[in-house]
mmCIF file of the N, C-alpha and C atoms, coordinates in Angstrom:
data_MODEL
# 
_entry.id   MODEL 
# 
loop_
_atom_site.group_PDB 
_atom_site.id 
_atom_site.type_symbol 
_atom_site.label_atom_id 
_atom_site.label_alt_id 
_atom_site.label_comp_id 
_atom_site.label_asym_id 
_atom_site.label_entity_id 
_atom_site.label_seq_id 
_atom_site.pdbx_PDB_ins_code 
_atom_site.Cartn_x 
_atom_site.Cartn_y 
_atom_site.Cartn_z 
_atom_site.occupancy 
_atom_site.B_iso_or_equiv 
_atom_site.pdbx_formal_charge 
_atom_site.auth_seq_id 
_atom_site.auth_comp_id 
_atom_site.auth_asym_id 
_atom_site.auth_atom_id 
_atom_site.pdbx_PDB_model_num 
ATOM 1   N N  . MET A 1 1  ? -38.813 25.993 -24.891 1.00 0.00 ? 1  MET A N  1 
ATOM 2   C CA . MET A 1 1  ? -39.889 26.391 -25.243 1.00 0.00 ? 1  MET A CA 1 
ATOM 3   C C  . MET A 1 1  ? -39.844 27.667 -26.220 1.00 0.00 ? 1  MET A C  1 
ATOM 4   N N  . VAL A 1 2  ? -40.911 27.483 -27.340 1.00 0.00 ? 2  VAL A N  1 
ATOM 5   C CA . VAL A 1 2  ? -40.875 28.685 -28.085 1.00 0.00 ? 2  VAL A CA 1 
ATOM 6   C C  . VAL A 1 2  ? -42.117 29.193 -28.244 1.00 0.00 ? 2  VAL A C  1 
ATOM 7   N N  . GLY A 1 3  ? -42.290 30.429 -28.237 1.00 0.00 ? 3  GLY A N  1 
ATOM 8   C CA . GLY A 1 3  ? -43.869 30.982 -28.553 1.00 0.00 ? 3  GLY A CA 1 
ATOM 9   C C  . GLY A 1 3  ? -44.086 31.256 -29.945 1.00 0.00 ? 3  GLY A C  1 
ATOM 10  N N  . ILE A 1 4  ? -45.241 31.277 -30.380 1.00 0.00 ? 4  ILE A N  1 
ATOM 11  C CA . ILE A 1 4  ? -45.477 31.720 -32.121 1.00 0.00 ? 4  ILE A CA 1 
ATOM 12  C C  . ILE A 1 4  ? -46.523 32.565 -31.904 1.00 0.00 ? 4  ILE A C  1 
ATOM 13  N N  . ASP A 1 5  ? -46.138 33.921 -32.152 1.00 0.00 ? 5  ASP A N  1 
ATOM 14  C CA . ASP A 1 5  ? -47.041 35.043 -32.769 1.00 0.00 ? 5  ASP A CA 1 
ATOM 15  C C  . ASP A 1 5  ? -48.369 34.553 -34.107 1.00 0.00 ? 5  ASP A C  1 
ATOM 16  N N  . MET A 1 6  ? -49.392 34.550 -33.746 1.00 0.00 ? 6  MET A N  1 
ATOM 17  C CA . MET A 1 6  ? -50.060 34.281 -34.828 1.00 0.00 ? 6  MET A CA 1 
ATOM 18  C C  . MET A 1 6  ? -50.931 35.444 -35.381 1.00 0.00 ? 6  MET A C  1 
ATOM 19  N N  . TYR A 1 7  ? -50.299 36.906 -34.989 1.00 0.00 ? 7  TYR A N  1 
ATOM 20  C CA . TYR A 1 7  ? -51.172 37.526 -35.254 1.00 0.00 ? 7  TYR A CA 1 
ATOM 21  C C  . TYR A 1 7  ? -50.847 38.621 -36.580 1.00 0.00 ? 7  TYR A C  1 
ATOM 22  N N  . GLY A 1 8  ? -49.596 37.990 -36.920 1.00 0.00 ? 8  GLY A N  1 
ATOM 23  C CA . GLY A 1 8  ? -48.996 38.268 -38.506 1.00 0.00 ? 8  GLY A CA 1 
ATOM 24  C C  . GLY A 1 8  ? -47.665 39.623 -38.077 1.00 0.00 ? 8  GLY A C  1 
ATOM 25  N N  . GLU A 1 9  ? -47.673 40.019 -36.792 1.00 0.00 ? 9  GLU A N  1 
ATOM 26  C CA . GLU A 1 9  ? -46.937 41.130 -36.397 1.00 0.00 ? 9  GLU A CA 1 
ATOM 27  C C  . GLU A 1 9  ? -45.518 40.815 -36.789 1.00 0.00 ? 9  GLU A C  1 
ATOM 28  N N  . SER A 1 10 ? -44.342 42.003 -36.850 1.00 0.00 ? 10 SER A N  1 
ATOM 29  C CA . SER A 1 10 ? -43.306 41.826 -37.190 1.00 0.00 ? 10 SER A CA 1 
ATOM 30  C C  . SER A 1 10 ? -42.402 41.814 -36.133 1.00 0.00 ? 10 SER A C  1 
ATOM 31  N N  . PRO A 1 11 ? -41.234 41.127 -36.115 1.00 0.00 ? 11 PRO A N  1 
ATOM 32  C CA . PRO A 1 11 ? -40.346 41.219 -34.794 1.00 0.00 ? 11 PRO A CA 1 
ATOM 33  C C  . PRO A 1 11 ? -40.216 42.382 -33.831 1.00 0.00 ? 11 PRO A C  1 
ATOM 34  N N  . SER A 1 12 ? -40.029 43.341 -34.358 1.00 0.00 ? 12 SER A N  1 
ATOM 35  C CA . SER A 1 12 ? -40.230 44.828 -34.166 1.00 0.00 ? 12 SER A CA 1 
ATOM 36  C C  . SER A 1 12 ? -41.314 45.191 -33.065 1.00 0.00 ? 12 SER A C  1 
ATOM 37  N N  . GLU A 1 13 ? -42.551 44.456 -33.738 1.00 0.00 ? 13 GLU A N  1 
ATOM 38  C CA . GLU A 1 13 ? -43.712 44.885 -32.979 1.00 0.00 ? 13 GLU A CA 1 
ATOM 39  C C  . GLU A 1 13 ? -43.982 44.049 -31.994 1.00 0.00 ? 13 GLU A C  1 
ATOM 40  N N  . ILE A 1 14 ? -43.287 42.732 -32.024 1.00 0.00 ? 14 ILE A N  1 
ATOM 41  C CA . ILE A 1 14 ? -43.649 41.697 -30.864 1.00 0.00 ? 14 ILE A CA 1 
ATOM 42  C C  . ILE A 1 14 ? -42.354 41.894 -29.893 1.00 0.00 ? 14 ILE A C  1 
ATOM 43  N N  . ARG A 1 15 ? -41.032 42.100 -30.019 1.00 0.00 ? 15 ARG A N  1 
ATOM 44  C CA . ARG A 1 15 ? -40.239 42.522 -29.061 1.00 0.00 ? 15 ARG A CA 1 
ATOM 45  C C  . ARG A 1 15 ? -40.514 43.506 -27.596 1.00 0.00 ? 15 ARG A C  1 
ATOM 46  N N  . PRO A 1 16 ? -41.230 44.598 -27.702 1.00 0.00 ? 16 PRO A N  1 
ATOM 47  C CA . PRO A 1 16 ? -41.776 45.574 -26.689 1.00 0.00 ? 16 PRO A CA 1 
ATOM 48  C C  . PRO A 1 16 ? -42.944 44.426 -25.751 1.00 0.00 ? 16 PRO A C  1 
ATOM 49  N N  . CYS A 1 17 ? -43.438 43.440 -26.528 1.00 0.00 ? 17 CYS A N  1 
ATOM 50  C CA . CYS A 1 17 ? -44.367 42.538 -25.726 1.00 0.00 ? 17 CYS A CA 1 
ATOM 51  C C  . CYS A 1 17 ? -43.680 41.893 -24.604 1.00 0.00 ? 17 CYS A C  1 
ATOM 52  N N  . MET A 1 18 ? -42.506 41.309 -25.500 1.00 0.00 ? 18 MET A N  1 
ATOM 53  C CA . MET A 1 18 ? -41.482 40.407 -24.555 1.00 0.00 ? 18 MET A CA 1 
ATOM 54  C C  . MET A 1 18 ? -41.247 41.011 -23.625 1.00 0.00 ? 18 MET A C  1 
ATOM 55  N N  . GLU A 1 19 ? -40.526 41.987 -23.683 1.00 0.00 ? 19 GLU A N  1 
ATOM 56  C CA . GLU A 1 19 ? -39.674 42.978 -22.626 1.00 0.00 ? 19 GLU A CA 1 
ATOM 57  C C  . GLU A 1 19 ? -40.731 42.932 -21.677 1.00 0.00 ? 19 GLU A C  1 
ATOM 58  N N  . THR A 1 20 ? -42.074 43.576 -21.899 1.00 0.00 ? 20 THR A N  1 
ATOM 59  C CA . THR A 1 20 ? -43.058 43.922 -20.891 1.00 0.00 ? 20 THR A CA 1 
ATOM 60  C C  . THR A 1 20 ? -43.271 42.884 -20.065 1.00 0.00 ? 20 THR A C  1 
ATOM 61  N N  . SER A 1 21 ? -43.574 41.645 -20.705 1.00 0.00 ? 21 SER A N  1 
ATOM 62  C CA . SER A 1 21 ? -43.884 40.285 -20.139 1.00 0.00 ? 21 SER A CA 1 
ATOM 63  C C  . SER A 1 21 ? -42.876 39.407 -19.294 1.00 0.00 ? 21 SER A C  1 
ATOM 64  N N  . HIS A 1 22 ? -41.711 40.235 -19.824 1.00 0.00 ? 22 HIS A N  1 
ATOM 65  C CA . HIS A 1 22 ? -40.258 39.445 -19.016 1.00 0.00 ? 22 HIS A CA 1 
ATOM 66  C C  . HIS A 1 22 ? -40.365 37.883 -19.689 1.00 0.00 ? 22 HIS A C  1 
ATOM 67  N N  . MET A 1 23 ? -41.009 37.597 -21.292 1.00 0.00 ? 23 MET A N  1 
ATOM 68  C CA . MET A 1 23 ? -40.705 36.715 -21.842 1.00 0.00 ? 23 MET A CA 1 
ATOM 69  C C  . MET A 1 23 ? -38.905 36.403 -22.313 1.00 0.00 ? 23 MET A C  1 
ATOM 70  N N  . THR A 1 24 ? -38.546 35.008 -21.540 1.00 0.00 ? 24 THR A N  1 
ATOM 71  C CA . THR A 1 24 ? -36.926 34.715 -21.884 1.00 0.00 ? 24 THR A CA 1 
ATOM 72  C C  . THR A 1 24 ? -36.738 33.374 -22.663 1.00 0.00 ? 24 THR A C  1 
ATOM 73  N N  . TYR A 1 25 ? -38.013 33.400 -23.430 1.00 0.00 ? 25 TYR A N  1 
ATOM 74  C CA . TYR A 1 25 ? -38.211 32.335 -24.493 1.00 0.00 ? 25 TYR A CA 1 
ATOM 75  C C  . TYR A 1 25 ? -38.155 32.943 -25.890 1.00 0.00 ? 25 TYR A C  1 
ATOM 76  N N  . PRO A 1 26 ? -37.917 32.305 -26.935 1.00 0.00 ? 26 PRO A N  1 
ATOM 77  C CA . PRO A 1 26 ? -37.953 32.891 -28.604 1.00 0.00 ? 26 PRO A CA 1 
ATOM 78  C C  . PRO A 1 26 ? -39.270 33.101 -28.856 1.00 0.00 ? 26 PRO A C  1 
ATOM 79  N N  . ILE A 1 27 ? -39.629 33.712 -29.844 1.00 0.00 ? 27 ILE A N  1 
ATOM 80  C CA . ILE A 1 27 ? -41.106 34.088 -30.653 1.00 0.00 ? 27 ILE A CA 1 
ATOM 81  C C  . ILE A 1 27 ? -40.734 33.883 -31.961 1.00 0.00 ? 27 ILE A C  1 
ATOM 82  N N  . ALA A 1 28 ? -41.573 33.197 -32.519 1.00 0.00 ? 28 ALA A N  1 
ATOM 83  C CA . ALA A 1 28 ? -41.408 32.607 -33.845 1.00 0.00 ? 28 ALA A CA 1 
ATOM 84  C C  . ALA A 1 28 ? -42.807 33.490 -34.425 1.00 0.00 ? 28 ALA A C  1 
ATOM 85  N N  . VAL A 1 29 ? -42.607 34.096 -36.006 1.00 0.00 ? 29 VAL A N  1 
ATOM 86  C CA . VAL A 1 29 ? -43.621 34.380 -36.544 1.00 0.00 ? 29 VAL A CA 1 
ATOM 87  C C  . VAL A 1 29 ? -44.500 33.391 -36.982 1.00 0.00 ? 29 VAL A C  1 
ATOM 88  N N  . GLY A 1 30 ? -45.694 32.941 -36.576 1.00 0.00 ? 30 GLY A N  1 
ATOM 89  C CA . GLY A 1 30 ? -46.821 31.736 -37.226 1.00 0.00 ? 30 GLY A CA 1 
ATOM 90  C C  . GLY A 1 30 ? -47.144 32.603 -38.618 1.00 0.00 ? 30 GLY A C  1 
ATOM 91  N N  . THR A 1 31 ? -47.726 31.224 -39.489 1.00 0.00 ? 31 THR A N  1 
ATOM 92  C CA . THR A 1 31 ? -48.659 31.263 -40.637 1.00 0.00 ? 31 THR A CA 1 
ATOM 93  C C  . THR A 1 31 ? -49.855 30.911 -40.270 1.00 0.00 ? 31 THR A C  1 
ATOM 94  N N  . ASP A 1 32 ? -50.640 31.278 -41.552 1.00 0.00 ? 32 ASP A N  1 
ATOM 95  C CA . ASP A 1 32 ? -51.775 29.993 -41.109 1.00 0.00 ? 32 ASP A CA 1 
ATOM 96  C C  . ASP A 1 32 ? -51.350 28.807 -41.315 1.00 0.00 ? 32 ASP A C  1 
ATOM 97  N N  . ALA A 1 33 ? -50.600 28.303 -42.137 1.00 0.00 ? 33 ALA A N  1 
ATOM 98  C CA . ALA A 1 33 ? -50.296 26.824 -42.357 1.00 0.00 ? 33 ALA A CA 1 
ATOM 99  C C  . ALA A 1 33 ? -49.989 26.491 -40.692 1.00 0.00 ? 33 ALA A C  1 
ATOM 100 N N  . SER A 1 34 ? -48.858 27.211 -40.370 1.00 0.00 ? 34 SER A N  1 
ATOM 101 C CA . SER A 1 34 ? -48.665 26.537 -38.899 1.00 0.00 ? 34 SER A CA 1 
ATOM 102 C C  . SER A 1 34 ? -49.933 26.425 -37.990 1.00 0.00 ? 34 SER A C  1 
ATOM 103 N N  . GLY A 1 35 ? -50.885 27.539 -38.139 1.00 0.00 ? 35 GLY A N  1 
ATOM 104 C CA . GLY A 1 35 ? -51.956 27.357 -37.471 1.00 0.00 ? 35 GLY A CA 1 
ATOM 105 C C  . GLY A 1 35 ? -52.734 26.129 -37.656 1.00 0.00 ? 35 GLY A C  1 
ATOM 106 N N  . GLN A 1 36 ? -52.895 25.647 -38.896 1.00 0.00 ? 36 GLN A N  1 
ATOM 107 C CA . GLN A 1 36 ? -53.671 24.617 -39.295 1.00 0.00 ? 36 GLN A CA 1 
ATOM 108 C C  . GLN A 1 36 ? -52.949 23.360 -39.132 1.00 0.00 ? 36 GLN A C  1 
ATOM 109 N N  . ARG A 1 37 ? -51.608 23.330 -39.192 1.00 0.00 ? 37 ARG A N  1 
ATOM 110 C CA . ARG A 1 37 ? -50.947 22.158 -39.065 1.00 0.00 ? 37 ARG A CA 1 
ATOM 111 C C  . ARG A 1 37 ? -51.243 21.815 -37.423 1.00 0.00 ? 37 ARG A C  1 
ATOM 112 N N  . PHE A 1 38 ? -51.041 22.954 -36.532 1.00 0.00 ? 38 PHE A N  1 
ATOM 113 C CA . PHE A 1 38 ? -51.248 22.279 -35.195 1.00 0.00 ? 38 PHE A CA 1 
ATOM 114 C C  . PHE A 1 38 ? -52.916 22.949 -34.507 1.00 0.00 ? 38 PHE A C  1 
ATOM 115 N N  . HIS A 1 39 ? -53.789 22.654 -35.442 1.00 0.00 ? 39 HIS A N  1 
ATOM 116 C CA . HIS A 1 39 ? -55.037 23.018 -35.441 1.00 0.00 ? 39 HIS A CA 1 
ATOM 117 C C  . HIS A 1 39 ? -55.030 24.070 -34.017 1.00 0.00 ? 39 HIS A C  1 
ATOM 118 N N  . ILE A 1 40 ? -54.759 25.418 -34.283 1.00 0.00 ? 40 ILE A N  1 
ATOM 119 C CA . ILE A 1 40 ? -54.710 26.458 -33.398 1.00 0.00 ? 40 ILE A CA 1 
ATOM 120 C C  . ILE A 1 40 ? -56.210 27.301 -33.509 1.00 0.00 ? 40 ILE A C  1 
ATOM 121 N N  . GLN A 1 41 ? -57.008 27.272 -32.589 1.00 0.00 ? 41 GLN A N  1 
ATOM 122 C CA . GLN A 1 41 ? -58.365 28.004 -32.891 1.00 0.00 ? 41 GLN A CA 1 
ATOM 123 C C  . GLN A 1 41 ? -58.200 28.856 -31.831 1.00 0.00 ? 41 GLN A C  1 
ATOM 124 N N  . ALA A 1 42 ? -58.010 29.053 -30.839 1.00 0.00 ? 42 ALA A N  1 
ATOM 125 C CA . ALA A 1 42 ? -58.202 29.947 -29.702 1.00 0.00 ? 42 ALA A CA 1 
ATOM 126 C C  . ALA A 1 42 ? -56.653 30.315 -29.208 1.00 0.00 ? 42 ALA A C  1 
ATOM 127 N N  . MET A 1 43 ? -56.294 31.552 -28.704 1.00 0.00 ? 43 MET A N  1 
ATOM 128 C CA . MET A 1 43 ? -54.834 31.791 -28.009 1.00 0.00 ? 43 MET A CA 1 
ATOM 129 C C  . MET A 1 43 ? -55.203 32.926 -26.915 1.00 0.00 ? 43 MET A C  1 
ATOM 130 N N  . PRO A 1 44 ? -54.551 32.274 -25.864 1.00 0.00 ? 44 PRO A N  1 
ATOM 131 C CA . PRO A 1 44 ? -53.278 31.666 -26.033 1.00 0.00 ? 44 PRO A CA 1 
ATOM 132 C C  . PRO A 1 44 ? -53.743 30.273 -25.938 1.00 0.00 ? 44 PRO A C  1 
ATOM 133 N N  . LEU A 1 45 ? -52.641 29.442 -26.661 1.00 0.00 ? 45 LEU A N  1 
ATOM 134 C CA . LEU A 1 45 ? -53.135 27.833 -26.593 1.00 0.00 ? 45 LEU A CA 1 
ATOM 135 C C  . LEU A 1 45 ? -51.644 27.321 -26.235 1.00 0.00 ? 45 LEU A C  1 
ATOM 136 N N  . PRO A 1 46 ? -51.156 27.093 -25.577 1.00 0.00 ? 46 PRO A N  1 
ATOM 137 C CA . PRO A 1 46 ? -49.864 26.759 -25.111 1.00 0.00 ? 46 PRO A CA 1 
ATOM 138 C C  . PRO A 1 46 ? -49.850 24.896 -25.435 1.00 0.00 ? 46 PRO A C  1 
ATOM 139 N N  . LEU A 1 47 ? -49.174 24.398 -26.357 1.00 0.00 ? 47 LEU A N  1 
ATOM 140 C CA . LEU A 1 47 ? -49.145 23.126 -26.779 1.00 0.00 ? 47 LEU A CA 1 
ATOM 141 C C  . LEU A 1 47 ? -47.569 22.510 -26.581 1.00 0.00 ? 47 LEU A C  1 
ATOM 142 N N  . LEU A 1 48 ? -47.616 21.361 -26.140 1.00 0.00 ? 48 LEU A N  1 
ATOM 143 C CA . LEU A 1 48 ? -46.484 20.399 -25.955 1.00 0.00 ? 48 LEU A CA 1 
ATOM 144 C C  . LEU A 1 48 ? -46.320 19.696 -27.164 1.00 0.00 ? 48 LEU A C  1 
ATOM 145 N N  . ILE A 1 49 ? -45.262 20.360 -27.962 1.00 0.00 ? 49 ILE A N  1 
ATOM 146 C CA . ILE A 1 49 ? -45.174 19.607 -29.359 1.00 0.00 ? 49 ILE A CA 1 
ATOM 147 C C  . ILE A 1 49 ? -43.948 18.176 -29.244 1.00 0.00 ? 49 ILE A C  1 
ATOM 148 N N  . ASP A 1 50 ? -44.098 17.122 -29.428 1.00 0.00 ? 50 ASP A N  1 
ATOM 149 C CA . ASP A 1 50 ? -43.085 16.078 -29.212 1.00 0.00 ? 50 ASP A CA 1 
ATOM 150 C C  . ASP A 1 50 ? -41.871 16.330 -30.491 1.00 0.00 ? 50 ASP A C  1 
ATOM 151 N N  . ARG A 1 51 ? -40.823 15.243 -30.088 1.00 0.00 ? 51 ARG A N  1 
ATOM 152 C CA . ARG A 1 51 ? -39.929 15.371 -31.031 1.00 0.00 ? 51 ARG A CA 1 
ATOM 153 C C  . ARG A 1 51 ? -40.035 14.717 -32.593 1.00 0.00 ? 51 ARG A C  1 
ATOM 154 N N  . GLN A 1 52 ? -41.299 14.339 -32.859 1.00 0.00 ? 52 GLN A N  1 
ATOM 155 C CA . GLN A 1 52 ? -41.811 13.965 -33.900 1.00 0.00 ? 52 GLN A CA 1 
ATOM 156 C C  . GLN A 1 52 ? -42.689 14.765 -34.465 1.00 0.00 ? 52 GLN A C  1 
ATOM 157 N N  . SER A 1 53 ? -42.957 15.927 -34.088 1.00 0.00 ? 53 SER A N  1 
ATOM 158 C CA . SER A 1 53 ? -43.655 17.065 -34.390 1.00 0.00 ? 53 SER A CA 1 
ATOM 159 C C  . SER A 1 53 ? -45.172 16.872 -34.084 1.00 0.00 ? 53 SER A C  1 
ATOM 160 N N  . ARG A 1 54 ? -45.678 15.971 -33.320 1.00 0.00 ? 54 ARG A N  1 
ATOM 161 C CA . ARG A 1 54 ? -46.860 15.942 -32.836 1.00 0.00 ? 54 ARG A CA 1 
ATOM 162 C C  . ARG A 1 54 ? -47.230 16.348 -31.368 1.00 0.00 ? 54 ARG A C  1 
ATOM 163 N N  . ILE A 1 55 ? -48.833 17.010 -31.760 1.00 0.00 ? 55 ILE A N  1 
ATOM 164 C CA . ILE A 1 55 ? -49.212 17.401 -30.219 1.00 0.00 ? 55 ILE A CA 1 
ATOM 165 C C  . ILE A 1 55 ? -49.261 16.623 -28.974 1.00 0.00 ? 55 ILE A C  1 
ATOM 166 N N  . ALA A 1 56 ? -48.627 16.475 -28.171 1.00 0.00 ? 56 ALA A N  1 
ATOM 167 C CA . ALA A 1 56 ? -48.271 15.621 -27.201 1.00 0.00 ? 56 ALA A CA 1 
ATOM 168 C C  . ALA A 1 56 ? -49.399 15.833 -26.155 1.00 0.00 ? 56 ALA A C  1 
ATOM 169 N N  . ASP A 1 57 ? -49.743 17.273 -25.902 1.00 0.00 ? 57 ASP A N  1 
ATOM 170 C CA . ASP A 1 57 ? -50.792 18.016 -25.047 1.00 0.00 ? 57 ASP A CA 1 
ATOM 171 C C  . ASP A 1 57 ? -51.303 19.256 -25.072 1.00 0.00 ? 57 ASP A C  1 
ATOM 172 N N  . SER A 1 58 ? -52.151 19.627 -25.343 1.00 0.00 ? 58 SER A N  1 
ATOM 173 C CA . SER A 1 58 ? -52.603 21.114 -25.317 1.00 0.00 ? 58 SER A CA 1 
ATOM 174 C C  . SER A 1 58 ? -52.949 21.101 -23.804 1.00 0.00 ? 58 SER A C  1 
ATOM 175 N N  . LEU A 1 59 ? -52.510 22.514 -24.121 1.00 0.00 ? 59 LEU A N  1 
ATOM 176 C CA . LEU A 1 59 ? -52.364 23.338 -22.480 1.00 0.00 ? 59 LEU A CA 1 
ATOM 177 C C  . LEU A 1 59 ? -53.488 24.196 -22.340 1.00 0.00 ? 59 LEU A C  1 
ATOM 178 N N  . ALA A 1 60 ? -54.300 24.397 -22.902 1.00 0.00 ? 60 ALA A N  1 
ATOM 179 C CA . ALA A 1 60 ? -55.626 25.529 -22.463 1.00 0.00 ? 60 ALA A CA 1 
ATOM 180 C C  . ALA A 1 60 ? -55.883 25.923 -21.213 1.00 0.00 ? 60 ALA A C  1 
ATOM 181 N N  . GLY A 1 61 ? -56.138 27.067 -21.307 1.00 0.00 ? 61 GLY A N  1 
ATOM 182 C CA . GLY A 1 61 ? -56.758 27.818 -19.929 1.00 0.00 ? 61 GLY A CA 1 
ATOM 183 C C  . GLY A 1 61 ? -55.249 28.020 -18.953 1.00 0.00 ? 61 GLY A C  1 
ATOM 184 N N  . VAL A 1 62 ? -55.597 28.138 -17.865 1.00 0.00 ? 62 VAL A N  1 
ATOM 185 C CA . VAL A 1 62 ? -54.882 28.695 -16.567 1.00 0.00 ? 62 VAL A CA 1 
ATOM 186 C C  . VAL A 1 62 ? -53.988 27.100 -16.522 1.00 0.00 ? 62 VAL A C  1 
ATOM 187 N N  . VAL A 1 63 ? -52.461 27.642 -16.548 1.00 0.00 ? 63 VAL A N  1 
ATOM 188 C CA . VAL A 1 63 ? -51.645 26.351 -16.525 1.00 0.00 ? 63 VAL A CA 1 
ATOM 189 C C  . VAL A 1 63 ? -50.566 26.309 -15.636 1.00 0.00 ? 63 VAL A C  1 
ATOM 190 N N  . ASP A 1 64 ? -50.585 25.628 -14.539 1.00 0.00 ? 64 ASP A N  1 
ATOM 191 C CA . ASP A 1 64 ? -49.338 26.068 -13.812 1.00 0.00 ? 64 ASP A CA 1 
ATOM 192 C C  . ASP A 1 64 ? -47.929 25.027 -14.085 1.00 0.00 ? 64 ASP A C  1 
ATOM 193 N N  . ILE A 1 65 ? -46.958 25.830 -13.515 1.00 0.00 ? 65 ILE A N  1 
ATOM 194 C CA . ILE A 1 65 ? -45.809 25.115 -13.829 1.00 0.00 ? 65 ILE A CA 1 
ATOM 195 C C  . ILE A 1 65 ? -45.323 23.941 -13.350 1.00 0.00 ? 65 ILE A C  1 
ATOM 196 N N  . ASP A 1 66 ? -45.971 23.323 -12.574 1.00 0.00 ? 66 ASP A N  1 
ATOM 197 C CA . ASP A 1 66 ? -45.673 21.585 -11.969 1.00 0.00 ? 66 ASP A CA 1 
ATOM 198 C C  . ASP A 1 66 ? -46.675 20.900 -13.122 1.00 0.00 ? 66 ASP A C  1 
ATOM 199 N N  . SER A 1 67 ? -47.761 21.346 -13.981 1.00 0.00 ? 67 SER A N  1 
ATOM 200 C CA . SER A 1 67 ? -48.263 20.670 -14.760 1.00 0.00 ? 67 SER A CA 1 
ATOM 201 C C  . SER A 1 67 ? -47.258 20.415 -16.124 1.00 0.00 ? 67 SER A C  1 
ATOM 202 N N  . ILE A 1 68 ? -46.995 21.910 -16.555 1.00 0.00 ? 68 ILE A N  1 
ATOM 203 C CA . ILE A 1 68 ? -46.272 21.753 -17.269 1.00 0.00 ? 68 ILE A CA 1 
ATOM 204 C C  . ILE A 1 68 ? -44.800 21.060 -17.051 1.00 0.00 ? 68 ILE A C  1 
ATOM 205 N N  . GLU A 1 69 ? -44.171 20.999 -16.370 1.00 0.00 ? 69 GLU A N  1 
ATOM 206 C CA . GLU A 1 69 ? -43.201 20.068 -16.075 1.00 0.00 ? 69 GLU A CA 1 
ATOM 207 C C  . GLU A 1 69 ? -43.339 18.908 -16.258 1.00 0.00 ? 69 GLU A C  1 
ATOM 208 N N  . GLN A 1 70 ? -44.417 18.347 -15.682 1.00 0.00 ? 70 GLN A N  1 
ATOM 209 C CA . GLN A 1 70 ? -44.857 16.657 -15.614 1.00 0.00 ? 70 GLN A CA 1 
ATOM 210 C C  . GLN A 1 70 ? -45.181 16.287 -16.741 1.00 0.00 ? 70 GLN A C  1 
ATOM 211 N N  . ASN A 1 71 ? -45.733 16.939 -17.293 1.00 0.00 ? 71 ASN A N  1 
ATOM 212 C CA . ASN A 1 71 ? -46.351 16.671 -18.991 1.00 0.00 ? 71 ASN A CA 1 
ATOM 213 C C  . ASN A 1 71 ? -44.823 16.639 -19.992 1.00 0.00 ? 71 ASN A C  1 
ATOM 214 N N  . THR A 1 72 ? -43.858 17.671 -19.643 1.00 0.00 ? 72 THR A N  1 
ATOM 215 C CA . THR A 1 72 ? -42.677 17.984 -20.712 1.00 0.00 ? 72 THR A CA 1 
ATOM 216 C C  . THR A 1 72 ? -41.755 16.606 -20.319 1.00 0.00 ? 72 THR A C  1 
ATOM 217 N N  . GLU A 1 73 ? -41.950 16.231 -18.941 1.00 0.00 ? 73 GLU A N  1 
ATOM 218 C CA . GLU A 1 73 ? -40.951 15.206 -18.464 1.00 0.00 ? 73 GLU A CA 1 
ATOM 219 C C  . GLU A 1 73 ? -41.313 13.927 -19.154 1.00 0.00 ? 73 GLU A C  1 
ATOM 220 N N  . ALA A 1 74 ? -42.941 13.592 -19.036 1.00 0.00 ? 74 ALA A N  1 
ATOM 221 C CA . ALA A 1 74 ? -43.248 12.417 -19.715 1.00 0.00 ? 74 ALA A CA 1 
ATOM 222 C C  . ALA A 1 74 ? -43.140 12.544 -21.213 1.00 0.00 ? 74 ALA A C  1 
ATOM 223 N N  . VAL A 1 75 ? -43.189 13.325 -21.782 1.00 0.00 ? 75 VAL A N  1 
ATOM 224 C CA . VAL A 1 75 ? -43.045 13.456 -23.498 1.00 0.00 ? 75 VAL A CA 1 
ATOM 225 C C  . VAL A 1 75 ? -41.361 13.295 -23.676 1.00 0.00 ? 75 VAL A C  1 
ATOM 226 N N  . LEU A 1 76 ? -40.449 13.925 -22.868 1.00 0.00 ? 76 LEU A N  1 
ATOM 227 C CA . LEU A 1 76 ? -38.916 13.968 -23.056 1.00 0.00 ? 76 LEU A CA 1 
ATOM 228 C C  . LEU A 1 76 ? -38.260 12.793 -22.678 1.00 0.00 ? 76 LEU A C  1 
ATOM 229 N N  . GLY A 1 77 ? -38.883 12.155 -21.353 1.00 0.00 ? 77 GLY A N  1 
ATOM 230 C CA . GLY A 1 77 ? -38.284 11.181 -20.683 1.00 0.00 ? 77 GLY A CA 1 
ATOM 231 C C  . GLY A 1 77 ? -37.395 11.809 -19.862 1.00 0.00 ? 77 GLY A C  1 
ATOM 232 N N  . GLN A 1 78 ? -37.382 12.958 -19.632 1.00 0.00 ? 78 GLN A N  1 
ATOM 233 C CA . GLN A 1 78 ? -35.909 13.545 -18.684 1.00 0.00 ? 78 GLN A CA 1 
ATOM 234 C C  . GLN A 1 78 ? -36.666 14.810 -18.105 1.00 0.00 ? 78 GLN A C  1 
ATOM 235 N N  . LYS A 1 79 ? -36.099 15.070 -17.184 1.00 0.00 ? 79 LYS A N  1 
ATOM 236 C CA . LYS A 1 79 ? -36.443 16.207 -16.379 1.00 0.00 ? 79 LYS A CA 1 
ATOM 237 C C  . LYS A 1 79 ? -36.113 17.639 -17.069 1.00 0.00 ? 79 LYS A C  1 
ATOM 238 N N  . PRO A 1 80 ? -36.975 18.593 -17.399 1.00 0.00 ? 80 PRO A N  1 
ATOM 239 C CA . PRO A 1 80 ? -36.923 19.617 -18.456 1.00 0.00 ? 80 PRO A CA 1 
ATOM 240 C C  . PRO A 1 80 ? -35.919 20.566 -17.449 1.00 0.00 ? 80 PRO A C  1 
ATOM 241 N N  . ARG A 1 81 ? -35.066 21.533 -18.248 1.00 0.00 ? 81 ARG A N  1 
ATOM 242 C CA . ARG A 1 81 ? -34.370 22.052 -17.357 1.00 0.00 ? 81 ARG A CA 1 
ATOM 243 C C  . ARG A 1 81 ? -35.017 23.884 -17.703 1.00 0.00 ? 81 ARG A C  1 
ATOM 244 N N  . ARG A 1 82 ? -34.673 24.615 -16.557 1.00 0.00 ? 82 ARG A N  1 
ATOM 245 C CA . ARG A 1 82 ? -35.488 25.798 -16.423 1.00 0.00 ? 82 ARG A CA 1 
ATOM 246 C C  . ARG A 1 82 ? -34.581 26.703 -16.837 1.00 0.00 ? 82 ARG A C  1 
# 
């Protein structure tokens, strides 16, 4: 899992939010081009991107861990590691 900050913040601005939210996954800084590529129009918008860089699933709204795991297993063909 990788988070993408689409607000144009620097890593030093993102880090405190990550710590406060107990995020244990990396956060990349997105660009307008990456937003267009993945059709990001609202945030947060969890996307499951397959190995061919296609959107396999869009997980807008409140998402539970079971749904994420099932969708990830289907895309990867294996059980994801936590």
